[in-house]
C-alpha positions as CSV (number, residue, x, y, z in Angstrom):
1,M,53.2,27.7,84.6
2,N,54.3,29.4,87.8
3,F,54.2,32.9,89.1
4,D,57.5,34.8,89.2
5,P,58.6,34.7,92.9
6,Q,60.8,37.8,92.2
7,A,57.8,39.9,91.0
8,K,58.1,43.6,92.2
9,A,55.4,46.2,92.6
10,D,55.5,49.9,92.3
11,T,52.7,52.5,92.2
12,A,52.1,51.8,88.5
13,C,52.3,48.0,88.1
14,V,53.7,44.7,89.1
15,R,56.6,43.6,87.0
16,F,57.3,40.0,86.5
17,N,59.1,37.5,84.2
18,M,57.2,34.8,82.3
19,A,57.9,32.1,79.9
20,Y,56.9,32.4,76.3
21,P,57.5,29.8,73.6
22,D,60.4,32.0,72.3
23,G,61.9,32.3,75.8
24,D,61.4,34.4,78.9
25,T,59.9,37.9,78.6
26,D,59.6,40.8,81.0
27,A,56.0,41.6,81.6
28,A,53.8,43.7,83.9
29,I,50.3,44.1,85.0
30,S,49.0,47.6,85.8
31,A,48.2,48.3,89.4
32,K,44.9,49.7,88.1
33,A,44.0,46.3,86.6
34,L,44.9,44.5,89.8
35,V,42.7,46.9,91.8
36,E,39.7,46.9,89.3
37,Y,39.7,43.3,88.2
38,F,41.0,41.4,91.3
39,G,40.2,43.8,94.2
40,A,43.7,44.5,95.3
41,D,44.5,47.8,97.0
42,M,47.4,50.0,96.0
43,A,49.8,48.8,98.7
44,P,52.8,47.1,97.0
45,D,52.3,44.0,99.1
46,S,48.6,43.7,98.1
47,L,49.5,44.2,94.4
48,V,52.1,41.4,94.5
49,K,49.8,39.1,96.5
50,S,47.0,39.7,93.9
51,Y,49.4,38.9,91.1
52,R,50.5,35.7,92.7
53,K,46.9,34.6,93.5
54,N,45.7,35.4,89.9
55,F,48.9,34.7,87.9
56,R,47.3,32.1,85.6
57,A,44.8,34.6,84.3
58,I,47.4,37.3,84.1
59,H,49.9,35.2,82.2
60,A,47.2,33.9,79.9
61,A,46.1,37.5,79.1
62,A,49.7,38.5,78.5
63,Q,50.3,35.6,76.1
64,Q,47.0,36.4,74.3
65,K,48.1,40.1,74.0
66,G,51.7,39.2,73.0
67,Q,52.6,42.7,71.9
68,P,55.4,44.3,73.8
69,T,55.5,48.0,74.7
70,S,58.3,50.2,73.4
71,D,60.5,49.0,76.3
72,G,60.1,45.4,75.3
73,R,57.6,44.5,78.0
74,V,54.2,43.1,77.7
75,L,51.8,45.3,79.7
76,V,48.5,43.7,80.8
77,T,45.6,46.1,81.5
78,A,42.1,45.6,82.8
79,A,40.9,45.6,79.2
80,D,43.3,42.8,78.3
81,L,41.9,40.7,81.3
82,E,38.3,41.4,80.0
83,A,39.3,40.3,76.5
84,W,40.9,37.2,77.8
85,A,37.9,36.4,80.0
86,E,35.5,37.0,77.1
87,R,37.6,34.8,74.8
88,T,37.7,32.0,77.5
89,V,33.9,32.1,78.0
90,T,33.2,32.1,74.3
91,K,35.6,29.2,73.7
92,S,34.0,27.3,76.6
93,R,30.5,27.9,75.2
94,S,31.6,26.9,71.7
95,S,33.1,23.6,73.0
96,A,30.0,22.8,75.0
97,T,27.7,23.0,72.0
98,K,29.8,20.6,69.9
């Protein structure tokens, strides 16, 4: 899994392309999620840098969400990152007790 080197930021989100089992999909993470969850600031360069630094978690949350918006994109929010993190911790704890 790699980050999308062509990822682009605007004031609302960072848009990127990622691989799904069915093929590539357009996806995005909200700027608000990057600021709240990863500590980015609202400058486009900071948003893209935060996406690249944290792409594994972002892509995993996008794959977990899997539901595209009306424009066919998967939009990752801070709530999606929280759900992904909670699921990862729960799964880790479950594996440790076996």
